[in-house]
C-alpha positions in Angstrom: 26.0 -36.3 -36.0 28.0 -39.4 -36.0 26.2 -40.6 -39.2 26.9 -37.3 -41.0 30.7 -37.4 -40.1 30.9 -41.0 -41.3 29.1 -40.1 -44.5 31.4 -37.2 -45.0 34.5 -39.3 -44.4 33.3 -42.0 -46.7 32.6 -39.4 -49.6 36.2 -38.1 -49.1 37.7 -41.6 -49.1 35.5 -42.5 -52.4 36.7 -39.1 -54.0 40.2 -40.0 -53.2 40.1 -43.5 -54.4 38.6 -42.3 -57.8 41.3 -39.5 -58.2 43.9 -42.2 -57.7 42.3 -44.6 -60.2 42.0 -41.8 -62.7 45.7 -40.7 -62.2 46.8 -44.3 -62.8 44.6 -44.5 -66.0 46.0 -41.2 -67.2 49.5 -42.4 -66.6 48.6 -45.5 -68.9 46.8 -43.4 -71.4 43.5 -45.1 -70.7 41.5 -42.4 -69.2 38.2 -42.0 -71.2 37.9 -38.9 -73.1 35.7 -36.0 -72.0 33.0 -36.7 -74.4 32.9 -40.5 -73.5 32.7 -39.5 -69.8 29.6 -37.3 -70.4 27.8 -39.5 -72.8 28.7 -42.7 -71.5 27.4 -42.0 -68.1 23.6 -41.6 -68.1 23.4 -39.5 -64.7 26.2 -37.1 -66.0 24.6 -36.6 -69.2 21.2 -36.2 -67.7 22.8 -33.6 -65.2 24.7 -31.9 -68.2 21.1 -31.2 -70.0 19.4 -30.2 -66.8 22.3 -27.6 -65.8 22.5 -26.3 -69.3 18.7 -25.6 -69.2 19.1 -24.0 -65.9 22.1 -21.8 -67.0 20.2 -20.8 -70.1 17.1 -19.8 -68.0 19.1 -18.1 -65.4 21.2 -16.1 -67.7 18.4 -15.0 -70.2 16.0 -14.2 -67.2 18.5 -12.3 -65.3 19.3 -9.9 -68.1 15.9 -9.7 -69.3 14.4 -8.5 -66.1 17.3 -5.9 -66.1 16.3 -4.5 -69.6 12.5 -4.8 -68.7 13.2 -2.7 -65.6 12.8 0.6 -67.4 9.3 -0.4 -68.8 7.8 -1.6 -65.5 5.4 0.8 -64.0 6.0 2.7 -60.7 9.0 4.7 -59.4 12.0 3.7 -61.8 14.5 4.8 -59.0 12.8 2.7 -56.3 12.6 -0.2 -58.5 16.3 0.2 -59.4 17.2 0.3 -55.6 14.9 -2.7 -54.8 16.5 -4.8 -57.7 20.0 -3.9 -56.5 19.5 -4.7 -52.9 17.7 -8.0 -53.5 20.5 -9.1 -55.9 23.0 -8.5 -53.1 21.1 -10.3 -50.7 20.4 -13.2 -52.9 24.1 -13.5 -53.8 25.0 -13.8 -50.1 22.3 -16.1 -49.1 22.8 -18.5 -51.9 26.3 -18.9 -50.8 25.3 -19.5 -47.1 22.5 -21.9 -47.7 24.0 -23.8 -50.6 25.7 -26.3 -48.2 22.8 -26.4 -45.8 19.8 -27.3 -47.8 21.5 -28.3 -50.9 21.7 -27.1 -54.6 18.2 -28.6 -55.7 16.3 -27.0 -52.9 17.9 -23.6 -53.6 17.2 -23.8 -57.4 13.4 -24.8 -56.5 12.9 -22.0 -54.2 14.6 -19.5 -56.2 12.7 -20.4 -59.5 9.5 -20.5 -57.6 10.1 -16.9 -56.1 10.9 -15.5 -59.3 8.0 -17.1 -61.2 5.5 -15.9 -58.6 7.2 -12.2 -58.8 7.0 -12.1 -62.6 3.4 -13.8 -62.8 2.4 -10.9 -60.2 3.4 -8.4 -62.9 1.2 -10.2 -65.5 -1.9 -10.2 -63.3 -1.5 -6.9 -61.4 -3.2 -4.1 -63.3 -2.8 -1.4 -60.7 -0.1 1.6 -60.5 1.0 1.1 -56.7 4.6 1.8 -56.7 5.4 -0.1 -53.6 3.4 -3.1 -54.8 5.3 -3.1 -58.0 8.5 -2.6 -56.2 7.6 -5.7 -54.1 7.3 -7.7 -57.3 10.6 -6.5 -58.5 12.1 -7.8 -55.2 10.8 -11.2 -55.6 11.5 -11.6 -59.3 15.1 -10.3 -59.0 16.0 -12.0 -55.9 14.8 -15.3 -57.1 16.6 -15.2 -60.5 19.8 -13.7 -58.9 19.9 -16.6 -56.2 19.6 -19.1 -58.9 22.1 -17.6 -61.3 24.7 -17.4 -58.4 24.0 -21.0 -57.1 24.6 -22.2 -60.8 28.0 -20.6 -60.8 28.9 -21.8 -57.3 27.2 -25.3 -57.5 28.4 -26.7 -60.7 31.1 -28.5 -58.9 28.6 -30.2 -56.8 26.8 -31.8 -59.5 29.7 -33.1 -61.9 32.8 -35.1 -61.1 36.2 -33.2 -60.8 37.5 -34.4 -64.0 34.8 -32.7 -66.1 33.8 -29.7 -63.8 35.7 -27.2 -66.1 34.2 -28.8 -69.4 30.8 -28.5 -67.7 31.2 -24.7 -66.9 32.3 -24.3 -70.6 29.2 -26.0 -72.1 26.8 -24.5 -69.7 28.2 -20.9 -70.1 28.4 -21.1 -74.0 24.7 -22.0 -74.3 24.0 -19.4 -71.6 25.8 -16.7 -73.3 24.3 -17.5 -76.6 20.7 -17.1 -75.3 21.5 -13.9 -73.5 22.4 -12.3 -76.9 18.6 -12.3 -77.6 17.4 -10.8 -74.0 17.6 -7.1 -75.1 15.7 -7.9 -78.2 13.1 -9.9 -76.5 12.6 -7.0 -73.9 11.6 -4.5 -76.7 8.7 -6.9 -77.9 5.4 -5.3 -77.7 2.7 -5.9 -76.0 4.8 -5.8 -73.0 3.3 -9.1 -71.6 5.0 -11.2 -74.2 8.7 -10.7 -72.6 7.2 -11.5 -69.2 5.4 -14.6 -70.4 8.7 -15.7 -72.1 10.4 -15.2 -68.7 7.7 -17.3 -66.9 7.9 -20.0 -69.3 11.7 -20.4 -69.0 11.6 -20.1 -65.4 9.0 -23.0 -65.2 11.2 -25.0 -67.5 14.2 -24.6 -65.2 12.2 -25.5 -62.1 11.3 -28.8 -63.8 15.0 -29.3 -64.5 16.0 -28.6 -61.1 13.7 -31.4 -59.9 15.2 -33.9 -62.5 18.7 -33.0 -61.4 20.5 -35.8 -59.8 22.9 -34.9 -56.9 25.0 -36.7 -54.1 22.2 -35.6 -51.7 19.7 -37.9 -53.7 22.0 -40.9 -53.4 22.7 -40.4 -49.8 18.8 -40.1 -49.2 18.3 -43.3 -51.2 21.0 -45.4 -49.4 19.5 -44.1 -45.8 16.1 -45.2 -47.0 17.4 -48.5 -48.1 19.3 -49.0 -44.9 16.1 -48.2 -42.8 14.3 -51.0 -44.7 
């Protein structure tokens, strides 16, 4: 408990020292441009690529499953209710757990859940409406949880000086990809949109594993101290 408290205090102290330094540099006109801050720092540049992939996959997948809902077998009203309830639960739980288990773990669990849900649609050939609704629950819950985590967790990945820029870059690519979602949803045969969804979610899962966060640095330091 004391260790966690000291770690939290040291983080706040480090952030305040960085902010003071940035303010002094800004006053002297020496603060690097946003482009240099992103490209010049390998970790920030890597995180920008990973978060862009995650945002694109989240946004495209979220709207694709919404457009695909009308083509999914079973009761369309039951599927709609399950989809809405699962999204609400995902939005609440993602906010609750983002500070407890970390942004990377939430991404990985969400993408895994969504991937398994959509893969079940590809494999299952039956018509049981409750089984299909359960698949909808998993798919929509996972993608909604990841989507909300991306919005709420961007500030946990990037320095405060480029947080707004990171939102703009990630959101731009995400919205551009989303334009194609309704067209992809209409592609026949029906397994093609589902396969595209699974491919994007798998790619986002890999990106979330590569993502570098403060938790990674803390665990690395703790491991070195134990040695």
